[in-house]
VOVO-399494 format. One line per field, with one value per atom (N, C-alpha, C, O, CB): y, x, z; residue number from 1; atom name; chain; residue in one letter. Coordinates in Angstrom, 3 decimals, decimal comma. Last residue first. Glycine has a CB too. Example, Ala and Ser with C-alpha at 12.3 -4.5 7.8 and 13.67 -1.06 7.14 Angstrom:
BEGIN
yy c(-2,250:-1,060:0,030:1,138:-0,598:-5,690:-4,500:-3,300:-3,319:-4,473)
xx c(12,850:13,670:12,900:13,409:14,084:13,190:12,300:13,200:14,236:11,308)
zz c(7,080:7,140:7,870:8,039:5,725:7,800:7,800:7,800:8,465:9,046)
num c(2:2:2:2:2:1:1:1:1:1)
atomo c(N:CA:C:O:CB:N:CA:C:O:CB)
cadena c(A:A:A:A:A:A:A:A:A:A)
residuo c(s:s:s:s:s:a:a:a:a:a)
END
This chain:
BEGIN
yy c(-19,050:-20,278:-19,968:-20,879:-21,170:-16,611:-17,186:-18,419:-18,780:-17,549:-16,250:-15,327:-15,900:-15,698:-13,952:-18,173:-18,328:-17,413:-17,776:-18,042:-17,038:-18,354:-18,558:-19,065:-19,475:-14,691:-14,607:-15,939:-15,958:-14,183:-15,779:-14,956:-14,836:-14,874:-13,561:-17,007:-17,836:-17,071:-17,637:-18,342:-14,671:-15,706:-16,583:-16,873:-16,569:-13,313:-12,710:-13,721:-13,640:-11,550:-15,176:-14,747:-14,190:-14,549:-13,700:-15,275:-16,475:-16,126:-16,722:-17,446:-12,695:-13,110:-14,332:-14,417:-13,417:-12,925:-11,945:-12,302:-12,221:-10,513:-14,884:-15,144:-14,172:-14,562:-15,049:-13,544:-14,733:-15,105:-15,596:-15,911:-11,529:-11,162:-12,354:-12,204:-10,636:-13,130:-12,305:-11,906:-11,936:-11,073:-14,186:-15,075:-14,319:-14,823:-15,703:-11,905:-12,622:-13,647:-13,952:-13,304:-11,234:-10,294:-11,016:-10,770:-9,267:-13,468:-13,122:-12,131:-12,180:-12,543:-13,338:-14,539:-14,194:-14,583:-15,627:-10,821:-11,070:-12,325:-12,379:-11,197:-11,182:-10,120:-10,419:-10,285:-8,781:-13,278:-13,488:-12,420:-12,712:-13,509:-11,857:-13,158:-13,396:-13,693:-14,267:-9,418:-9,412:-10,740:-10,741:-9,084:-9,506:-9,343:-9,464:-9,599:-8,008:-9,545:-10,772:-10,688:-11,701:-11,102:-6,896:-8,043:-9,309:-10,070:-8,269:-4,501:-5,206:-6,466:-7,038:-4,295:-3,282:-3,424:-4,232:-4,618:-2,096:-2,301:-2,221:-2,331:-1,553:-0,911:-4,445:-3,406:-3,408:-4,427:-3,646:-5,818:-5,343:-4,151:-2,998:-4,954:-8,472:-7,059:-6,578:-6,918:-6,185:-10,843:-10,819:-9,393:-9,138:-11,549:-10,311:-10,518:-10,600:-10,445:-11,779:-10,086:-8,892:-9,089:-8,130:-8,507:-12,756:-11,677:-10,450:-9,845:-11,308:-14,041:-14,395:-13,307:-12,978:-15,755:-12,788:-12,638:-12,996:-12,322:-13,485:-13,675:-12,245:-12,010:-11,126:-11,491:-16,453:-15,954:-14,480:-14,083:-16,152:-16,526:-17,050:-16,491:-16,101:-18,577:-15,411:-14,743:-15,221:-14,425:-14,954:-17,391:-16,058:-15,250:-14,498:-15,313:-19,428:-19,588:-18,250:-17,998:-20,580:-18,316:-18,603:-18,743:-18,236:-19,889:-18,159:-16,947:-17,159:-16,287:-16,460:-20,861:-19,978:-18,695:-18,199:-19,654:-21,621:-22,162:-21,367:-21,212:-23,645:-20,183:-19,891:-20,429:-19,760:-20,485:-21,420:-19,999:-19,619:-18,824:-19,144:-24,041:-23,784:-22,333:-22,048:-24,167:-23,630:-24,147:-23,907:-23,602:-25,639:-22,724:-21,858:-22,329:-21,516:-21,807:-25,033:-23,774:-22,827:-22,197:-23,116:-26,827:-27,105:-25,833:-25,581:-28,214:-25,585:-25,799:-26,027:-25,485:-26,986:-25,640:-24,356:-24,502:-23,630:-23,717:-28,547:-27,676:-26,301:-25,815:-27,506:-30,126:-29,872:-28,918:-28,527:-31,171:-30,178:-29,786:-29,426:-28,537:-28,587:-32,092:-31,661:-31,408:-32,318:-32,717:-31,717:-31,743:-31,214:-30,019:-30,901:-33,759:-32,511:-32,724:-33,780:-31,854:-35,163:-35,543:-34,271:-33,778:-36,523:-34,127:-34,355:-34,791:-34,787:-35,378:-34,069:-32,784:-32,963:-32,065:-32,072:-36,437:-36,176:-34,830:-34,486:-36,227:-36,438:-37,032:-36,803:-36,957:-38,514:-33,192:-34,565:-35,111:-34,337:-34,635:-31,425:-31,520:-32,974:-33,875:-30,836:-31,185:-31,539:-31,571:-31,733:-30,615:-30,943:-29,732:-29,993:-29,115:-28,692:-33,422:-33,081:-31,827:-31,660:-32,883:-33,213:-34,099:-33,811:-33,941:-35,565:-31,496:-31,044:-31,907:-31,396:-31,077:-33,117:-31,847:-31,332:-30,792:-30,793:-35,176:-35,475:-34,199:-34,196:-36,206:-33,766:-34,376:-34,702:-34,519:-35,640:-33,064:-32,028:-32,594:-31,949:-31,406:-35,604:-34,729:-33,630:-33,306:-34,101:-36,475:-37,225:-36,342:-36,333:-38,493:-34,614:-34,676:-35,404:-35,001:-35,372:-35,292:-33,959:-33,948:-33,341:-32,924:-37,875:-37,662:-36,289:-36,147:-37,810:-37,405:-38,199:-38,032:-38,047:-39,664:-35,737:-35,320:-36,085:-35,485:-35,522:-37,310:-36,026:-35,565:-35,053:-34,986:-39,449:-39,679:-38,382:-38,363:-40,264:-38,149:-38,753:-39,032:-38,868:-40,052:-37,318:-36,327:-36,920:-36,266:-35,824:-39,811:-38,770:-37,742:-37,342:-38,077:-41,158:-41,705:-40,627:-40,540:-42,864:-39,455:-39,667:-40,213:-39,780:-40,631:-39,765:-38,443:-38,582:-37,903:-37,596:-42,503:-41,959:-40,585:-40,283:-41,868:-42,586:-43,342:-42,813:-42,689:-44,831:-41,048:-40,580:-41,293:-40,673:-40,804:-42,715:-41,368:-40,806:-40,152:-40,428:-45,045:-45,108:-43,727:-43,575:-45,726:-44,016:-44,635:-44,678:-44,376:-46,053:-43,192:-42,221:-42,760:-42,027:-41,854:-45,634:-44,604:-43,542:-43,046:-43,962:-46,850:-47,449:-46,426:-46,363:-48,684:-45,159:-45,257:-45,886:-45,504:-46,077:-45,550:-44,225:-44,283:-43,539:-43,270:-48,227:-47,816:-46,470:-46,267:-47,748:-48,251:-49,002:-48,572:-48,558:-50,499:-46,803:-46,345:-47,007:-46,364:-46,615)
xx c(-100,362:-100,988:-102,041:-102,663:-99,974:-99,259:-100,214:-100,928:-102,000:-99,504:-97,469:-98,595:-99,666:-100,857:-98,122:-95,564:-96,372:-97,585:-98,637:-95,535:-94,487:-95,130:-96,030:-97,144:-94,066:-93,397:-94,471:-95,211:-96,430:-93,916:-91,405:-92,464:-93,659:-94,806:-91,926:-89,787:-90,493:-91,626:-92,677:-89,516:-88,884:-89,618:-90,409:-91,579:-88,652:-87,547:-88,731:-89,547:-90,775:-88,329:-85,479:-86,401:-87,684:-88,781:-85,742:-84,148:-84,794:-85,809:-86,885:-83,745:-83,110:-84,088:-84,860:-86,075:-83,387:-81,314:-82,406:-83,498:-84,684:-81,875:-79,611:-80,355:-81,523:-82,598:-79,422:-78,570:-79,405:-80,184:-81,308:-78,543:-77,097:-78,226:-79,150:-80,372:-77,731:-75,166:-76,095:-77,313:-78,433:-75,402:-73,915:-74,512:-75,518:-76,609:-73,427:-72,923:-74,009:-74,655:-75,837:-73,504:-70,991:-72,023:-73,203:-74,352:-71,455:-69,342:-70,143:-71,251:-72,331:-69,249:-68,297:-68,987:-69,878:-71,045:-67,972:-67,097:-68,273:-69,018:-70,244:-67,861:-65,025:-66,013:-67,271:-68,384:-65,423:-63,470:-64,256:-65,336:-66,419:-63,327:-62,696:-63,362:-64,121:-65,315:-62,339:-61,400:-62,647:-63,397:-64,626:-62,354:-58,948:-60,111:-61,435:-62,485:-60,047:-56,979:-57,205:-58,409:-58,838:-55,982:-57,090:-57,249:-57,611:-58,471:-55,975:-56,696:-57,913:-58,130:-59,219:-59,105:-54,372:-54,554:-55,770:-55,865:-54,641:-55,742:-54,566:-54,952:-55,774:-53,813:-57,224:-57,535:-56,397:-56,132:-58,941:-57,571:-56,385:-56,741:-56,580:-55,259:-59,827:-59,581:-58,429:-58,353:-60,872:-60,000:-59,283:-58,997:-58,042:-60,083:-61,589:-60,170:-59,351:-58,131:-59,973:-64,073:-63,474:-61,999:-61,229:-64,233:-64,475:-64,428:-63,725:-62,881:-65,845:-64,511:-63,471:-63,339:-62,234:-63,788:-66,792:-65,486:-64,347:-63,318:-65,409:-68,803:-68,506:-67,132:-66,393:-69,601:-68,631:-68,485:-68,089:-67,152:-69,793:-69,067:-67,828:-67,587:-66,467:-67,869:-71,634:-70,514:-69,177:-68,255:-70,574:-73,069:-72,989:-71,843:-71,166:-74,310:-72,704:-72,144:-72,067:-71,098:-72,983:-74,062:-72,630:-72,008:-70,914:-72,393:-76,687:-75,974:-74,479:-73,699:-76,511:-77,244:-77,219:-76,461:-75,684:-78,656:-77,204:-76,173:-76,106:-75,024:-76,449:-79,430:-78,103:-77,014:-76,004:-77,948:-81,492:-81,237:-79,853:-79,164:-82,300:-81,255:-81,130:-80,797:-79,915:-82,402:-81,736:-80,434:-80,211:-79,093:-80,324:-84,409:-83,361:-81,982:-81,147:-83,434:-85,653:-85,708:-84,608:-83,948:-87,074:-85,147:-84,600:-84,591:-83,637:-85,412:-86,591:-85,156:-84,504:-83,435:-84,881:-89,224:-88,559:-87,040:-86,290:-89,135:-89,551:-89,518:-88,915:-88,142:-90,911:-89,926:-88,544:-88,439:-87,337:-87,852:-91,994:-91,935:-90,483:-89,900:-92,911:-93,525:-92,197:-92,219:-92,437:-91,116:-95,799:-95,734:-94,366:-94,095:-96,891:-95,579:-95,383:-95,371:-94,979:-94,099:-97,166:-96,863:-96,776:-97,778:-97,945:-97,983:-96,558:-96,187:-95,010:-96,092:-100,713:-100,027:-98,551:-97,932:-100,176:-101,838:-101,513:-100,824:-100,401:-102,773:-102,590:-101,288:-100,889:-99,717:-101,313:-104,040:-104,134:-102,748:-101,826:-105,043:-103,769:-103,645:-103,662:-103,340:-102,367:-103,839:-105,049:-104,947:-105,967:-106,088:-101,738:-102,508:-103,733:-104,583:-101,640:-100,588:-101,296:-102,143:-103,154:-100,305:-99,299:-100,462:-101,268:-102,492:-100,017:-97,230:-98,215:-99,470:-100,581:-97,617:-95,840:-96,404:-97,463:-98,483:-95,292:-95,073:-95,974:-96,609:-97,784:-95,229:-93,330:-94,546:-95,544:-96,747:-94,205:-91,303:-92,080:-93,385:-94,429:-91,258:-90,342:-90,932:-91,782:-92,860:-89,828:-89,360:-90,424:-91,120:-92,348:-89,856:-87,339:-88,462:-89,641:-90,791:-88,047:-85,624:-86,222:-87,436:-88,454:-85,198:-84,922:-85,628:-86,290:-87,401:-84,668:-83,637:-84,861:-85,615:-86,846:-84,531:-81,448:-82,414:-83,726:-84,801:-81,843:-80,037:-80,576:-81,661:-82,693:-79,462:-79,328:-80,143:-80,805:-81,994:-79,284:-77,702:-78,967:-79,883:-81,098:-78,701:-75,590:-76,374:-77,711:-78,746:-75,593:-74,644:-75,122:-75,998:-77,034:-73,952:-73,878:-74,928:-75,506:-76,723:-74,384:-71,828:-73,002:-74,163:-75,303:-72,670:-70,071:-70,604:-71,865:-72,861:-69,540:-69,476:-70,151:-70,758:-71,848:-69,176:-68,157:-69,397:-70,178:-71,401:-69,092:-65,914:-66,852:-68,191:-69,244:-66,278:-64,729:-65,171:-66,153:-67,126:-63,961:-64,188:-65,077:-65,596:-66,777:-64,350:-62,382:-63,635:-64,639:-65,816:-63,378:-60,291:-60,975:-62,329:-63,318:-60,107:-59,515:-60,039:-60,798:-61,827:-58,907:-58,591:-59,706:-60,343:-61,566:-59,233:-56,480:-57,590:-58,816:-59,948:-57,175:-54,839:-55,414:-56,577:-57,548:-54,339:-54,088:-54,866:-55,527:-56,672:-53,979:-52,530:-53,777:-54,687:-55,910:-53,490:-50,334:-51,126:-52,495:-53,502:-50,402)
zz c(36,922:37,463:38,445:38,992:38,106:36,326:35,380:35,935:35,448:34,097:38,412:38,303:37,377:37,614:37,791:37,840:39,046:39,010:39,535:40,291:35,485:35,433:36,654:36,518:35,357:36,499:35,520:35,397:35,224:34,161:38,149:38,740:37,799:38,245:39,086:36,260:37,248:37,919:38,220:38,309:34,933:34,201:35,164:34,914:33,367:36,986:36,391:35,589:35,566:35,503:37,534:38,577:37,976:38,403:39,474:35,070:35,592:36,680:36,736:36,142:34,996:33,980:34,462:34,286:32,633:37,147:37,216:36,211:36,533:36,949:36,109:37,344:37,510:37,964:38,555:33,890:33,682:34,938:34,838:33,243:35,131:34,277:34,074:34,082:32,919:36,411:37,185:36,390:36,899:37,684:34,139:35,134:35,987:36,254:36,023:32,903:32,254:33,179:33,017:31,007:34,888:34,484:33,851:34,217:33,516:34,993:36,172:35,834:36,424:37,264:32,351:32,842:34,022:34,051:33,246:32,267:31,428:31,865:31,763:29,964:34,164:34,316:33,511:34,018:33,888:33,114:34,343:34,557:35,064:35,547:30,608:30,631:31,942:31,897:30,417:31,313:30,543:30,621:30,693:29,095:32,484:33,356:32,612:33,239:34,046:30,622:31,382:32,311:32,863:32,184:29,612:28,725:29,493:29,050:27,930:30,755:31,136:30,316:30,320:30,992:29,798:31,232:31,651:32,816:31,835:26,757:27,616:29,091:29,575:27,365:24,624:25,603:26,615:27,254:26,300:21,811:22,537:23,423:23,025:21,548:21,802:21,495:22,371:23,551:21,728:23,067:21,793:21,350:20,615:20,716:25,212:25,491:24,215:24,259:26,308:23,938:24,539:24,873:24,824:25,796:23,116:22,132:22,707:22,045:21,672:25,574:24,599:23,534:23,104:23,935:26,656:27,288:26,359:26,356:28,522:24,958:25,008:25,642:25,207:25,797:25,548:24,179:24,180:23,488:23,390:28,342:27,761:26,364:26,033:27,710:28,478:29,125:28,596:28,417:30,610:27,169:26,577:27,180:26,479:26,767:29,079:27,735:27,003:26,287:26,925:31,247:31,363:29,977:29,729:32,191:30,189:30,607:30,722:30,339:31,927:29,819:28,657:28,994:28,178:28,186:32,503:31,607:30,305:29,739:31,303:33,440:33,970:33,047:32,831:35,373:32,023:31,800:32,294:31,655:32,494:33,094:31,669:31,374:30,564:30,962:35,824:35,384:33,899:33,484:35,689:35,668:36,199:35,758:35,361:37,722:34,640:33,907:34,365:33,540:34,079:36,708:35,385:34,538:33,802:34,686:38,763:38,904:37,545:37,264:39,827:37,752:38,009:38,157:37,719:39,267:37,510:36,336:36,622:35,795:35,795:39,639:39,260:38,080:37,698:38,929:42,297:40,901:40,594:41,215:40,592:44,566:44,147:42,649:41,849:44,517:46,895:45,442:45,032:45,145:44,798:49,812:49,091:47,593:47,098:49,525:52,136:50,757:49,926:49,407:50,178:54,509:54,333:52,928:52,569:55,306:54,531:54,503:54,161:53,590:55,849:55,022:53,620:53,439:52,336:52,772:57,672:57,332:55,880:55,537:57,611:58,491:58,000:57,672:57,420:56,761:61,628:60,184:59,738:60,512:59,710:64,412:63,697:62,186:61,516:64,063:66,094:65,850:64,990:64,849:65,195:65,958:67,189:67,010:67,692:68,334:63,513:63,618:64,881:64,879:63,605:64,230:63,245:63,308:63,173:61,827:66,022:66,495:65,527:65,955:66,672:64,338:65,443:65,977:66,344:66,563:62,666:62,120:63,215:63,029:61,340:64,452:63,766:63,217:63,306:62,628:65,172:66,190:65,547:66,045:67,061:62,688:63,362:64,393:64,478:64,040:62,234:61,308:61,945:61,766:60,004:64,339:64,291:63,379:63,709:63,818:63,587:64,846:64,877:65,389:66,028:61,096:61,139:62,463:62,459:60,915:61,838:60,833:60,983:60,995:59,432:63,696:64,100:63,130:63,563:64,187:62,019:63,214:63,668:63,986:64,352:60,128:59,696:60,885:60,771:58,924:61,805:61,065:60,635:60,764:59,834:62,773:63,679:62,980:63,511:64,326:60,420:61,277:62,185:62,349:62,116:59,549:58,702:59,530:59,363:57,543:61,742:61,409:60,554:60,805:60,666:61,597:62,776:62,504:62,989:63,940:59,124:59,321:60,516:60,457:59,514:59,707:58,688:58,837:58,692:57,275:61,652:62,026:60,997:61,373:62,169:60,154:61,322:61,684:61,993:62,523:58,253:57,824:58,972:58,776:57,292:59,946:59,109:58,648:58,654:57,902:61,002:61,897:61,122:61,582:62,694:58,670:59,400:60,341:60,459:60,193:58,040:57,099:57,768:57,472:55,867:60,262:60,024:59,032:59,170:59,509:60,005:61,167:60,916:61,320:62,415:57,739:57,735:58,887:58,749:57,820:58,543:57,425:57,419:57,121:56,121)
num c(113:113:113:113:113:112:112:112:112:112:111:111:111:111:111:110:110:110:110:110:109:109:109:109:109:108:108:108:108:108:107:107:107:107:107:106:106:106:106:106:105:105:105:105:105:104:104:104:104:104:103:103:103:103:103:102:102:102:102:102:101:101:101:101:101:100:100:100:100:100:99:99:99:99:99:98:98:98:98:98:97:97:97:97:97:96:96:96:96:96:95:95:95:95:95:94:94:94:94:94:93:93:93:93:93:92:92:92:92:92:91:91:91:91:91:90:90:90:90:90:89:89:89:89:89:88:88:88:88:88:87:87:87:87:87:86:86:86:86:86:85:85:85:85:85:84:84:84:84:84:83:83:83:83:83:82:82:82:82:82:81:81:81:81:81:80:80:80:80:80:79:79:79:79:79:78:78:78:78:78:77:77:77:77:77:76:76:76:76:76:75:75:75:75:75:74:74:74:74:74:73:73:73:73:73:72:72:72:72:72:71:71:71:71:71:70:70:70:70:70:69:69:69:69:69:68:68:68:68:68:67:67:67:67:67:66:66:66:66:66:65:65:65:65:65:64:64:64:64:64:63:63:63:63:63:62:62:62:62:62:61:61:61:61:61:60:60:60:60:60:59:59:59:59:59:58:58:58:58:58:57:57:57:57:57:56:56:56:56:56:55:55:55:55:55:54:54:54:54:54:53:53:53:53:53:52:52:52:52:52:51:51:51:51:51:50:50:50:50:50:49:49:49:49:49:48:48:48:48:48:47:47:47:47:47:46:46:46:46:46:45:45:45:45:45:44:44:44:44:44:43:43:43:43:43:42:42:42:42:42:41:41:41:41:41:40:40:40:40:40:39:39:39:39:39:38:38:38:38:38:37:37:37:37:37:36:36:36:36:36:35:35:35:35:35:34:34:34:34:34:33:33:33:33:33:32:32:32:32:32:31:31:31:31:31:30:30:30:30:30:29:29:29:29:29:28:28:28:28:28:27:27:27:27:27:26:26:26:26:26:25:25:25:25:25:24:24:24:24:24:23:23:23:23:23:22:22:22:22:22:21:21:21:21:21:20:20:20:20:20:19:19:19:19:19:18:18:18:18:18:17:17:17:17:17:16:16:16:16:16:15:15:15:15:15:14:14:14:14:14:13:13:13:13:13:12:12:12:12:12:11:11:11:11:11:10:10:10:10:10:9:9:9:9:9:8:8:8:8:8:7:7:7:7:7:6:6:6:6:6:5:5:5:5:5:4:4:4:4:4:3:3:3:3:3:2:2:2:2:2:1:1:1:1:1)
atomo c(N:CA:C:O:CB:N:CA:C:O:CB:N:CA:C:O:CB:N:CA:C:O:CB:N:CA:C:O:CB:N:CA:C:O:CB:N:CA:C:O:CB:N:CA:C:O:CB:N:CA:C:O:CB:N:CA:C:O:CB:N:CA:C:O:CB:N:CA:C:O:CB:N:CA:C:O:CB:N:CA:C:O:CB:N:CA:C:O:CB:N:CA:C:O:CB:N:CA:C:O:CB:N:CA:C:O:CB:N:CA:C:O:CB:N:CA:C:O:CB:N:CA:C:O:CB:N:CA:C:O:CB:N:CA:C:O:CB:N:CA:C:O:CB:N:CA:C:O:CB:N:CA:C:O:CB:N:CA:C:O:CB:N:CA:C:O:CB:N:CA:C:O:CB:N:CA:C:O:CB:N:CA:C:O:CB:N:CA:C:O:CB:N:CA:C:O:CB:N:CA:C:O:CB:N:CA:C:O:CB:N:CA:C:O:CB:N:CA:C:O:CB:N:CA:C:O:CB:N:CA:C:O:CB:N:CA:C:O:CB:N:CA:C:O:CB:N:CA:C:O:CB:N:CA:C:O:CB:N:CA:C:O:CB:N:CA:C:O:CB:N:CA:C:O:CB:N:CA:C:O:CB:N:CA:C:O:CB:N:CA:C:O:CB:N:CA:C:O:CB:N:CA:C:O:CB:N:CA:C:O:CB:N:CA:C:O:CB:N:CA:C:O:CB:N:CA:C:O:CB:N:CA:C:O:CB:N:CA:C:O:CB:N:CA:C:O:CB:N:CA:C:O:CB:N:CA:C:O:CB:N:CA:C:O:CB:N:CA:C:O:CB:N:CA:C:O:CB:N:CA:C:O:CB:N:CA:C:O:CB:N:CA:C:O:CB:N:CA:C:O:CB:N:CA:C:O:CB:N:CA:C:O:CB:N:CA:C:O:CB:N:CA:C:O:CB:N:CA:C:O:CB:N:CA:C:O:CB:N:CA:C:O:CB:N:CA:C:O:CB:N:CA:C:O:CB:N:CA:C:O:CB:N:CA:C:O:CB:N:CA:C:O:CB:N:CA:C:O:CB:N:CA:C:O:CB:N:CA:C:O:CB:N:CA:C:O:CB:N:CA:C:O:CB:N:CA:C:O:CB:N:CA:C:O:CB:N:CA:C:O:CB:N:CA:C:O:CB:N:CA:C:O:CB:N:CA:C:O:CB:N:CA:C:O:CB:N:CA:C:O:CB:N:CA:C:O:CB:N:CA:C:O:CB:N:CA:C:O:CB:N:CA:C:O:CB:N:CA:C:O:CB:N:CA:C:O:CB:N:CA:C:O:CB:N:CA:C:O:CB:N:CA:C:O:CB:N:CA:C:O:CB:N:CA:C:O:CB:N:CA:C:O:CB:N:CA:C:O:CB:N:CA:C:O:CB:N:CA:C:O:CB:N:CA:C:O:CB:N:CA:C:O:CB:N:CA:C:O:CB:N:CA:C:O:CB:N:CA:C:O:CB:N:CA:C:O:CB)
cadena c(A:A:A:A:A:A:A:A:A:A:A:A:A:A:A:A:A:A:A:A:A:A:A:A:A:A:A:A:A:A:A:A:A:A:A:A:A:A:A:A:A:A:A:A:A:A:A:A:A:A:A:A:A:A:A:A:A:A:A:A:A:A:A:A:A:A:A:A:A:A:A:A:A:A:A:A:A:A:A:A:A:A:A:A:A:A:A:A:A:A:A:A:A:A:A:A:A:A:A:A:A:A:A:A:A:A:A:A:A:A:A:A:A:A:A:A:A:A:A:A:A:A:A:A:A:A:A:A:A:A:A:A:A:A:A:A:A:A:A:A:A:A:A:A:A:A:A:A:A:A:A:A:A:A:A:A:A:A:A:A:A:A:A:A:A:A:A:A:A:A:A:A:A:A:A:A:A:A:A:A:A:A:A:A:A:A:A:A:A:A:A:A:A:A:A:A:A:A:A:A:A:A:A:A:A:A:A:A:A:A:A:A:A:A:A:A:A:A:A:A:A:A:A:A:A:A:A:A:A:A:A:A:A:A:A:A:A:A:A:A:A:A:A:A:A:A:A:A:A:A:A:A:A:A:A:A:A:A:A:A:A:A:A:A:A:A:A:A:A:A:A:A:A:A:A:A:A:A:A:A:A:A:A:A:A:A:A:A:A:A:A:A:A:A:A:A:A:A:A:A:A:A:A:A:A:A:A:A:A:A:A:A:A:A:A:A:A:A:A:A:A:A:A:A:A:A:A:A:A:A:A:A:A:A:A:A:A:A:A:A:A:A:A:A:A:A:A:A:A:A:A:A:A:A:A:A:A:A:A:A:A:A:A:A:A:A:A:A:A:A:A:A:A:A:A:A:A:A:A:A:A:A:A:A:A:A:A:A:A:A:A:A:A:A:A:A:A:A:A:A:A:A:A:A:A:A:A:A:A:A:A:A:A:A:A:A:A:A:A:A:A:A:A:A:A:A:A:A:A:A:A:A:A:A:A:A:A:A:A:A:A:A:A:A:A:A:A:A:A:A:A:A:A:A:A:A:A:A:A:A:A:A:A:A:A:A:A:A:A:A:A:A:A:A:A:A:A:A:A:A:A:A:A:A:A:A:A:A:A:A:A:A:A:A:A:A:A:A:A:A:A:A:A:A:A:A:A:A:A:A:A:A:A:A:A:A:A:A:A:A:A:A:A:A:A:A:A:A:A:A:A:A:A:A:A:A:A:A:A:A:A:A:A:A:A:A:A:A:A:A:A:A:A:A:A:A:A:A:A:A:A:A:A:A:A)
residuo c(q:q:q:q:q:n:n:n:n:n:r:r:r:r:r:q:q:q:q:q:i:i:i:i:i:a:a:a:a:a:k:k:k:k:k:l:l:l:l:l:v:v:v:v:v:f:f:f:f:f:y:y:y:y:y:s:s:s:s:s:v:v:v:v:v:v:v:v:v:v:l:l:l:l:l:s:s:s:s:s:i:i:i:i:i:g:g:g:g:g:l:l:l:l:l:f:f:f:f:f:l:l:l:l:l:f:f:f:f:f:i:i:i:i:i:s:s:s:s:s:f:f:f:f:f:p:p:p:p:p:l:l:l:l:l:m:m:m:m:m:l:l:l:l:l:y:y:y:y:y:k:k:k:k:k:a:a:a:a:a:g:g:g:g:g:e:e:e:e:e:i:i:i:i:i:k:k:k:k:k:i:i:i:i:i:a:a:a:a:a:s:s:s:s:s:l:l:l:l:l:f:f:f:f:f:m:m:m:m:m:g:g:g:g:g:v:v:v:v:v:v:v:v:v:v:l:l:l:l:l:g:g:g:g:g:l:l:l:l:l:s:s:s:s:s:i:i:i:i:i:g:g:g:g:g:i:i:i:i:i:s:s:s:s:s:v:v:v:v:v:i:i:i:i:i:g:g:g:g:g:l:l:l:l:l:t:t:t:t:t:l:l:l:l:l:i:i:i:i:i:l:l:l:l:l:p:p:p:p:p:l:l:l:l:l:y:y:y:y:y:h:h:h:h:h:t:t:t:t:t:n:n:n:n:n:g:g:g:g:g:k:k:k:k:k:f:f:f:f:f:f:f:f:f:f:h:h:h:h:h:p:p:p:p:p:s:s:s:s:s:l:l:l:l:l:g:g:g:g:g:k:k:k:k:k:e:e:e:e:e:l:l:l:l:l:i:i:i:i:i:a:a:a:a:a:m:m:m:m:m:r:r:r:r:r:e:e:e:e:e:k:k:k:k:k:y:y:y:y:y:r:r:r:r:r:t:t:t:t:t:t:t:t:t:t:f:f:f:f:f:y:y:y:y:y:y:y:y:y:y:y:y:y:y:y:s:s:s:s:s:i:i:i:i:i:g:g:g:g:g:f:f:f:f:f:v:v:v:v:v:v:v:v:v:v:l:l:l:l:l:s:s:s:s:s:i:i:i:i:i:s:s:s:s:s:i:i:i:i:i:f:f:f:f:f:l:l:l:l:l:a:a:a:a:a:a:a:a:a:a:s:s:s:s:s:t:t:t:t:t:v:v:v:v:v:e:e:e:e:e:m:m:m:m:m)
END
């Protein structure tokens, strides 16, 4: 039992090392190629804006909660044969609607900037 946990730890460590080594060497090669083409080193300092992600997550969570509310309401109604399908159906329906709304809101924000 002790040997298998040690082997598992070693194999997971090697996988993490291999993936990170590959990532950092590839990133280094890409940066050197971009610098050879004449771009400035400040090109790599990206502007990370988390506001679109937070906005999308907020709209999606509102959509999921609306789907839960509507699904609970529809499953309380005595619909023959579809009582148990109303909750997942409404959750996925409102999730899709919220993703579409989020797309159009982000598109309008980018158009205004």
